N, C-alpha and C positions, 0 to 999 in steps of 0.2 A: 462483569459490570453492573449487569443488573440487579445483582445480590448487593452489590455495592451502594447502588441507588436506593433502594430497599431501604438498607441499614440506616441511610441517612437520613430518609424520610421518617423512617421510624423513631430514631434517637433523637433528632434534631427539631423535628417538626410534627411529632405525634400521630403519625399514622398506624393504625392499629389492625387495618384489615388487608388481607392481600386475596385477589379476586383473579381466578386464573379461566383462562380460555379452556374449561373442561366443563365436564356436566354437572349441573345442579345437583342431582342426587349423589354422583360420585363423591363430590368434594365433601358435601355435607356428611356422607358417612367417613370419610376420612378425618372431618374434625371430631365427629364421635367416637371414634376409635382412637383418636389422639388421646381427645378427654379421658377416655377409659385405660389412658398408661400405656396405650400400644405403642411400638415403633412406627415414627414420622416416617421413616423411610419407606417402610411398607405400605402405610396408609396411602402416601402420594405414589407409589407404583401403582397401586392399586385403584388410582381414580384420576390420575392427571394424564394427558396424550402423553406416549411414551417419549417424544421428541423432547420432552423435559425430563420427566421422572426418571426415564431410563438412561440418562447421559451424564457422563462424569463430571461435565461443567457445571451440572445443576446442584452437585452435592455441597458446593459452598452454598447453596440456599438452604438446603435440608441441615446442614450445621448451624447455620444463623438461628434457622426457626425452632430449632431444638433448644438452642440458648435461650430463646425469648419467648416459648410457647405460652407461658404464662399470661403476656401480655398481647398475644398476636391471635387474628382468627382467620380462617380461610373461608371463601366463597367460590361458588364455581357459577359462571353465568352462560355456559353453553347449553344449547338445549338437545344436543347429542349424548348418547351414553358414550363414555370414554376410557372406561376400566372396569377391572374385574368386579368391583361393587356392583356397577349397575348392570352388567352382564348376568350376575349369578344371583344377584338379591333385589332388583328394585321391584319387579312382578310381586314376587312373593310379599314384599313388604307393602305394596298396596293394597293387597287384598286383605294382608294382617289389620293395617290401618281403617279399612273401610269396615272389617269384623266389629274393630274395639269402638268403632263412634256410631254403629246402626246405619252404616251407609251402604247402599249396593251399586257394585259397577255389573251392568248388566250384559258383560260378556262371559265366556266360559272360560275359567283360570287357565288351563293347559293350551286352549287355541290361543287364547291372549299372550301368552308366554312366548309362543313359538312365533307368532306373528312380530311382537317386539325385536325377537331374535333374527328373524329375517331382514327387518330393516336395519339393525345392528351390523350382523355379519354379514348381510348380502347386497345390501342397499335396496332392498327391494318390498315395496307394499304387498305382500301375498295375500290374495282374497279367497283365496281355496278354503278358508274356514269363515272368515269374517269379512264382509265387505266392507268399504269404506264409508260406506254412509252409517252402517250399523256401528263401527268402530268411533266415528264422528259422534254419532247421538248419543252413545253410552257414556264416553269420555264428558262430552259437555254437559249432560245432566249430572252428572257426577260431581264437575267442577261448580257446576251452581248449587248444590245441595251442600258443600265443602263450606262455599262462601256465607253461606247463612248460619254456619256454626261460629262459635266465640273467637274471638282473634288468640292467637298464640303461635309460636315459633315453628311448632309441626304442623299449623293450618298454613302458613305462610309457604313452606318448604311443599307441602304436597300441591297446593294450588299452581305453584309454579311448575312442579314437574308435570301434573298433568297438561298445562298449557305445551309444555315443552314436547309431550309424548303427542299432542294433535298437532303443533307445528312440525315435527319430526314425519308422522305420517304424511299431512299434506305435501311437504316436501318431495319424499319417493312417491307419493301417489300420481304427482302432478307434473314431476321434473319432467322439461327437455333439455338435455343436456347441449351448452351450447360452447361449442369447440373455439379456443382461442389459446393466444399465447399468454393472456394475464392470470394471475393468480386467482382473481374472482370476478364472476359476472354477474347477471339477473339470476342465474341458479341460486346465489346464496342470499337474496333478498329474505326470502321467508326464514331462513335462518337469522341472518342480520337481526330482522324486527324482532325476533323472540329475544334473542340474546340482549338487546337494549332493554326489553321489557324485564328481564330478569334482572338487570342491574339496576333499572331506576326503582323498580318495586322494592328492590333491597335498601335502596337509598330511602324511599319512603317508610319503610320499616324500622329501618336503624338510624334515624337523622343525625345522633349523636357520633356518627363514625367517620372516620376519614380512610379512604379508600384506595389501595393502589391495585391498578390492573394490568395485568401481565398477560399479553397476546399476540397475534399478528399483526403488523402495521396496518393492511388495508380495513380491518376491522374498527381500527381508532379513526378513521379519517373524518374531520370534521364537515367538511363541505365539498359537494363533488361538483358542483355548478359551473366551474370554470373548465371542465372537461368536456369535448365535443366528440372525443374519439370514438368511432362505432363500437359497439359492444360494452366497452366499459363505463361509457356516461348511462348505461342504464342500471349500473351496480347501486344499489340506495345502503351504505355501510351503517352498523352498529351506532359508531361515532356520530353521525348526522343528526341522530334521533336523541343521544346524549347531550349533545352540544346544546341543541334546540331548547332542550328542557333545562339543563343546569347552566348553561351560557359561560360566565367567568368562574364559575365553580369548579369546571373541570379543565385540565391540562392535558394535551396530548403531546407526548414525545415519541418521535419515531427513531428508531435504529437505522442506520442507512451505511451502506459500503459502496463502493465502486469498483467490486469483482468483474474481472473480464473474461471469465470463461465457467462453464456449468458441467455439472456431471451427469450425463444421460447418456443410457445404454453402453454403459461400461466403459465409457471414455470421455476425456475431457474435451468439451467443444469451445471454441473463442466465442467470446461474446464481446466485440470491441464497444469501447465507451465513445458515443457521438463527442465531437469536441465543443458543441454548443450547449451542453447538457450542464446541468445540477451537479451532478457526480464528477464530470470532467473538472469544473471548478474546485470541487473538494479534494480531487486525488491530486491536482497539481500545486496544491499547499503542502503537500509532504508533511502533513501532520499525523501522528499517531492517532490521536483524536481530536475532533473538532466540534463544537457545539454554536449552532444557528439557531438564532432567534426567529421566529415568522414577523416579528415586531421591526424588523430592519427593512429601510425602503425598499431594498433592490428585491425584496422576498415577495412584495405585490405585484411584481411584473410576471407576464406568462413566460415559463420557462420549459424547455426539454427536459424530461426526467424520466426515470425507470422504477417508479418507486411500487409499479401494480405489476411488474413483469420482470423476469430474468433476461431476457430478451427485447421487448420492445419499448421504445421510447414514445412518450405522448407530451403535450403540450398542456399543463396547469399553472394555475397560480399557488404557489408553496404554500404562503400564508394562510390561505383557506385550507389545505389541505391536513395540515399539524400545527400546534403552536410553537413546536421546536424540533430541531433536528439534531443527533448526536452522530458523529461520523466515525467510523472504524476503519483506519487505514489496512490493516491486515485481519482477514478473516479466513477460519479453518471450518472445515466438517467438523462437526461433533462428534465425540466420541463415545458408541453404544457400550453399555455395560451389559457382559455378559452375563445372564442370568443363570445362578447355579440350579440345575433342575433336578438335584438331589432332596429339596425343602420336601420332605415326605413324612408320612405319619409311620409311627412306629412299626406297625404291622410290614410295611414296606420294608423295614431295615432287617426284619426277620429273615433267617434261613428258612429254607423248606423244611429241616429237620425239625427247627424250633416250633415251627407251626404244628407239626403233626404232633409234636410233643403237648404243647400247650391245649390242644383240642383232645386229647387223650382218646386216640382213634384206636380201637382194638377190634380185631377180627379173630373169632374162634371157629375151628371145625370140629365137627362131632368126630370123637375118636372111633377107630376101625372096630373096635367090640362093643360100640353103642348098640341098644337095645331098640334106636329107632328104627321103624320099618318104613320105607319109601315104595309107594306105587308108583311107577313110570309109566308115563304117557308117549304114545310117538309123538315125533316132532308136530307142533302146531302152530301156526303163523297166526297171530293176533293183530288185527289191523285197528288201529286207534281210530277213533270219532272224533278226534280232535280237529277244530279247524286250523289252517296255517297261522291265523294269528294267535291262537292259544299255543303254538308249537313255538313259534317266534318268542312269545311273552316267557314259556318256559325255558327258552334257550339263554334270554336275557336275564332272568332270574340266577340262572345256574352259572353264570360267568365267571364269577368270583369261585365257585367250587371247581368250573372245569380248567380253568387256565391258570400260571403261576402268579402268585400274589405276593412274591420277594423278588428282590433282584438277581440278576444271573447273568453269566456271561458264554458266549457263545463264538462259535467262528462261520462266518459266511464268505463262501465262495461266490462271485458274481463273473459272468461272461455279458459284455456289451457289444452287439454288433448292429451296426447301420449300413442301410442300401441307400443310395441315391440315385433316383433312375436305374440304370443298369448296373452302376459303379459300387463294389464294395468298399466303402471309403474308410471303414474302422471296423477291427475286432480286437477287443482286448479283453484280458481275465485278469481278475485281482481278489486278494484274498484280506480278508481285513477280521480284527476282533471286534467283538459288538458286547456293550455293556447295556442291558435290557432292564427297564422299571417293569414292576408288575402291569400285567397287559390292560389292567381295568383301570390303571393311571393315565392321565393324560400326557405324561413326559415322554417324548419320542426318546427311541433308542440312541446311543450315539457309537461311534464307528472310529475305529483307528486302522487305516489301510497299512499292511504290513507288506506285501509282494505284489508286485505286478508284472504284466508281460503285455507288450504291444505285438499281436499277431497280424494285423495291416493297419498301415497307417497310412492313406491315401489321399493325403492332401486336406484332412479334418481329423484335428486332434483337441477333444475335449480336456479342460484344464481342471475340473472340479466335480466330485460326487454329487453335490448339490444340483449339478444341471439336471440330476434325474431325478424329480420328487419323488416317485414311486419307491426309489432305492432309501431315500432319507425318512420318509414316513410310511414304512413297509408294513404297516401292523392294521389290518382292519378290525381286528378286535377293538382297538383303541378307538378308531376315526370312522368307522362305518356307521352313517346316520341312522340306518335300519336297525340298529342294535341300542338307540337311544330309547328310553322308557316314555319319553314325551313323544318322539318321532315316529315310531314305528307304525303306528295305527294311521299314520298319514301315506304309508305304502301300500300298495295293492300287492297281495301275496295271492300266490295259487298253487296248492298241493299238487305236484304233476305224477307223483308216482312214489313206490316206495321200494327201493332196490337194495342188494347188498352192495358194501362198498367195505374194502378191507376185511372180508368176512362178518361184517356187522350190518344192521338193518339200518337204513337211514332214509329218513324224508327228505326228497328232492322237491324243493318249493323254490318257485321262481318268483321273482320280484321286481316292480317298475315303480317310477312314480311320475306323477303329473306335474310335479314342481323341478323345475330345470335349474334353479340356483344355488348356491354353495351350501345355503344352510341345510338343503337336502340331498346335494352331491359332492359336498366338499371339495368341489373346485372351482377356480376361480372362473373358470370359462361356463357358459351355458350350454346345457347338455342333456340328451336323452339318457337316464341313468336306471340300466337293467341287469340283470344277473339271476344267479342259481345260487342257492345256499343248500349244502348237504348236512341233514342234522341229525345225529347221531340218536336212534330211537331208544337206546338203553338209558343214555345219561344226558342227552338234550344238547350235547357238544356240537359247536360248528365245526366240522371235519376237512370240508372243502368251501370255499368261496370264490365266487366267479362274479368278476364285476366289469360292467363295459358303460362307457361315456361315449356316446355320439353327439358330437360338438354341433350343436347349433350355432353358436355366436362365438367366434374368439378376438380377445380384445388383443389389438396389436402390441400392447407394452408388454404384454406376457413371453418371457424371454426362455423361460425353462425348458430342457430338453433336446436342445439343438442350438450351438451359437452360430451365428453367421460370420464365421471367420475365414482365413487363407483362401483357397479356391471358391468357397461359398461366398464369399464378400461381396460378390457381384448381383446377389440376390439380395433385396431389399426389404421383401418379407416373409413372415416365416407364420404358418397356419397349422394348428392341430386340426385334424379330419377325426380321428377316433383315437381311443384309449382303454385298453384290456388289461384287467390283471386277474391272473388266476393263482391263489393261494392255498397251499396244501399242509395239513397239520399232522403231526405225529405224536403218540401218545407215549408218554414215559413215566413211568412211577404214577399213576392216573391221572396225569395232568398232560394239556395237550399243548405243543410248541409249533410254532411256524417251521417248516422242514424245507419247501418248497415254493417259491414264487416265479411266474412267467409274466412279463411286463412287455405289451406291445403298443408301440406308438405309431400312429399313420399320420403324415401331414404332407405338406406340399410348400414349397418355395417358390417365390414369385418375384422377378425381377423387374426394372423399370420400364418394361416394355408389356408386362402383364402376363408374360410368357411364364409358365409353369411348370415344377418337376417334382414329383412325388417321392417323398421318402418313407423309410421304414425302419424304426429301431425294434429290436427284441433284444430284453435283457432277461436271462436265466440265473437265478439265485438259489441256494442251497445252505443249510446252515447245520451246524454238527457242534459235536463236544460242547453240550451245555452241561453247567457246573454254576450249582446255586451256594457251594460250600466256598466261604469267605470270598466272594465274587469281587475280582478286580475292576473299581470304580474308572471309568475314562470321563473326566471332564469335559465340559464345553471348550475350555482351554486348551486340552489335551489332545483335543479330536484332530484327526490328521484327514483332510478330503482333496486334500490337491495330488493330484495325479504326478506333476513334475516333480514334486518331494521325493520319490520312490524311485530307487535304481534297481535295474534289474538284476536278477538272484539266479545264475543259472543253475547252480548246483539244486537250488531249491526246486525249480520246475521241471529239471530233467527226473527226480524222482516223485513229482506230485502226482496222485492219483486224479483225476476228474471224476467229481460226483455226478451221479446220475439219479434220476426221479425213480422210485421205488415203485 
C-alpha cells in the first residue's frame, strides 16, 4: 500500500524524494551506489532497517524505484547507523574526508572505530579508550571547522552525519531506560530531535524538492499536547518539530489497524479492543480500507486510542496527532527474505586442491645420495621472547594460512544433556551434515539434522537446534573478538607457559577483557569474558580455545538455550549464570579444522514466588569426514533445525559408534 501511495504522489503530484527512517550516511551511500549503476536491491539491503529492506512486502517498492530511478532520490533522516554501509565504511570515509579537506579529527582512528561499533552493536558508550568529553569536544570542533568550508552536497552530508554521531553518543552515554508498554518514551527525545534536524536541514538545502517520508507512525506525530498519560506525555516526536517549522507544508498520514493480539515470547497473546476506542469504531465499519481525515469535527474530541502501544489505550485529540489516518482491516506479519549466505569471493568457491595449484606450492627433499653434510645437535628448546600480544597478532596474521579458505562438508555428532535440579530431564543424540564456509569469512555454517535419538525425555523437549546458540555459531575463528585486528589490543593477554600439546610446543595464553558488552564478548548478556588460548609455536595456529562468560546482567527477553515449556511452564523467568565453550582443532593436510567442542550452560529458573532451581546443560559435539572436493551446499532454505521433523532410525543407531575426544 505504501508503494501505491508513493507511486501516486510521484506520478500525479511530482514528489521526487523518498526519505526513510534509516541512517543519513547509510542511505547516502545507497544513493551513491545506485548512481554508480549498482543493484538497487543490494543498496537498500545495505542501508535501510531490515524491517523494510529484507521483507518480501518491500520488493514492490524496489521494483517501482528501479523503474523510476532516474527521476527519484533517496534520503535517510535517522541519526543511527542502520546498515552494512555505516557499519563497515562510515568511520573510514570520515577520516578520508578530513584528510582530503585539511581537517583533523583529534581522536585515534582505531579507537574511534571501536567506540562507534560499541554504540552500533552493543548500545554502549564505552569510555575505555575515549571519554565522552573527549569525543564530544573533538566532534564539535570538527563540525565547526566543516561549517567554515564552502557549501556543497558533501559538506551538507558530513555536517549532518557528525551531528548524528554526537546525538548517538549523547543517547548512549546519558540514557536511562524507561520501562513501559509504549513504543516510544522520553528515551527517544534525543533521537527524534536529531531526526527532525536532519529533515529540516535537508529541506533548507533542497528547497525545490517534494519529499515523501517513510517511517513509524509515532515519530510523525504533529502535536502531543492533548496527551496526559504518564510516561508518554514526556515524549517529544520528530513530527512536532517538523509541523512547527513547516506548518501546512507537511502532511502526516498514519497507518492504523485494530489488531487484537500480539506475538510475544513465541505465542499469540490477546489484546482486546476497548469498545469506546477509535480502533473499535474503525473495526465495526467492516471496511477493508478506510481513510479518516483529521478535519472531521469528531476528530477534534478526546478519544481513546492505541496509536502508541500494542497494549495500552490513552486519551488524545486525534486531529492534533496526525492529519489523516489510513485503516487496514487485515494485517499479517511481514515475511522475511532468507539471505543467501553464499555471496562470496571467487577464492571461497575454489576447492582446496585448486588453491594449492594456484599458489604453486612445491616441497623438495634432498636425495639420499646428496653430498650435503649435516651436523646434528642434541635437542634444544628455544623459547621465544615474543610478548603475548605479538603472538596473538601473529596468530591473526596466519588465520588464512592455517584454516580452510574454501567451502567444505563435514558430519557433526552432538549429545545434548540437561539436568534441572536433581532431575535428568533431557538426553538426546543427533547427527547432522554441515556445510561450512571458509573459517575467516563471516557466513555461519548451515546444518541438516539427519538422525535423532531421544535417550531421556523427562517432561522437557527442545524443539529446535537454534535454541542452542553455541551449536549454530560454533566457530571461534569466525566470531571470537580477540581475533579481530582492531580489538585484540583491548584484551589483556598473559603468556602463562609453553607446554607440549599433541606432541607440539604451544604457547598457553590467558585472556580477559575489561569490557563486558557484546562488541567484546559476542554475547547479548553482559558478562566477564575470560579464557585460554593454545597457540602452536611452529605455525601460530590456535589449536585449542577455551572461553568462559560469567554473566553479570541477563536480559529477561533473551530466551535461547532453554524454553519454559511442559512441566517447566510454572517458572516465569530464566537466567543464564555462566557459559563455557572448549573448542579443539585437528590438523588435516596442513590445515586446522574444528574437531570437538564442549559447551556448558549454567543457569537458574525462577517461579512467581521467586523460588529458584538450578539447571545445567552440556553439549558435546564431534566433527568428522571433512570433504572439500565438490562440497554439497546446504542453503538456508534447505536447513533442517527442527527435531520434530526427524524420525528415529533404529537400524542407524544400532550400528553407530559414538565418537570420543582424541
